[in-house]
N, C-alpha and C positions, 0 to 999 in steps of 0.2 A: 294577619290582623287587617282591620278595615282601614283604608287610606283616608286621611282627614282632608276635607275640602279646603279650598283657599278662602280667605275672608274677602269681603268686597273691596277693601283697600288694597290688599295684595293683588287682586285681579286688575284693579285700576293701574297699579304700578307696573305690572307685567305688560299690560296693554300699551302703556306709554313707552316701555322698552322696545316694543315692536317698531313703533314709529321712529324712535331715536336711533336705533341700531341700523335700520334700513334707509332712513332719510328718504322715504318714497311716499307716493300718493296711492291710496288704496280705495277700492270699492268695498262695500259691506261684505259681499260674497268672498272676496279675497281674504279679508280679515277673519271671516268665519272659518276659512280653511287653515290659515296660518296659526291663529291663536291656540287651538287645541293641540296641534302638533308640537309647536316650538315652546309654548309657555304654559301648557297644561290648564288652560282656561276652557271650561265646558262650552261647547258651541251654543248651548241653550242660553247662556248668559252673556254672550259676546255683544249682542245688539244693545242690551240694557246697560252694560258697562260703557260701551262706546257712546251711547246717548248721554250718560252722566258726565263723561269727559267733555263732550261737546257743550253741555249745559254749563259746565264750570269754566268754559273758555280755554281748556287745556288742549283740545283738538279742534282744528278748523274743519268746516264742512262746506261744500258748495254743490249746487245742483247744476250739472251741465247736461243739457238735453234731457234724457230720461234717467240718467244715472246720478247717484250721489257719490261724491268723492270726499275722502277723509285724509287729513294730513296733520302732522305736528313735527316741528323741527326744534332741535335743542336750543337754538338761538332764541326762538320765541319764548321758551320757558325761562331762559336767562333774563331776557328783557322784562318779562312779566315780574320776575322776582326782584329785579332792580327797581322797577316802578313801585312795587309794594314796599320795598325797603325805604325808598325815598319818601313815600307817603307816610310811613310809620315814623320815620325820623322827623318829618315836619310836625306831625302830631305831638311827638315827644317834646320838640322844641317849644311848641305852643303851650303845652301843659307845664313845662318848666317855667316859662314866663308867667303863666297864671299863678303858679305856686309862689314864685318870687314876689309877685305883686301882693298876693294875699299875706305873705309873711311880713311885708313892709306895712300893710294896713294894720296887721295885728300889733306890730311894734308901735305904730303911730297911735293906735287906740289905747295902748297901755300907758302912754304918757299922761300924767295927771291922775292916774288911777292906782298909783302905788299904795300898797297897804301901809297906812300909818295909823297912829292912835287917833288922830283928828278925824281921818276918814271913817274909821270904825265907829267913832262916837256919832258922826253925822249919819251913818247908815242905821245905827240903832235908833236915833231920833226920828229918822224918816219912817222906819218900820212902826214906831210908836204912834206917830202922827197918822199914818195910814190906818192903823187899828182904831184910833180915836174917830177918824172920819167914818169908818164903817159903823161904829157904835152910834154915832150921831145920826147917820142915815137910818139905821134901824129904829131909833127913837122917833124920828120925824115920821117914818112910815106908821108907827104905832099910833101917833096922834093925828094922822091924816084925816080921819073922819070928822075930827073937830075943827078942821081948817075952814075958816069962813068962805074962802074961795070955792072949796069943794062942796060945802053945804049949799052955797048959792047955785052952783052948777047943777046939783041934784034937784033943787027947787024948780029950775027951769025945765 
């Protein structure tokens, strides 16, 4: 049967294993030799995977002379995860405080707005008055052409 290839994420994980297990610094050609033998990553995709790890900050790279060197140590990954965790925890704390403040403002705004018979009657009266206002506006618009001010404006 045909052998199934590795997914991009699996290749990235295996590439990181190379760095973590050896705790060494490599040139691209060294990784291109090691990856296919030890981790089953095709040599064609090594450069692309390595570049994606560098772009994500998981692997460090430096140019010394004419050579590019790549390295990643387990401690760096640990520190990166700790920083990310602290950042997420602070965001969570901020969000919790905002939620608490919003809950308090909801409670504060509910005071004086309890559903009572008096409030319901006032709300009905308000709705009726608004409807009456709209009717009166419509009536005023209907007679606008007979308004002396408008007629005078038209004459000018």
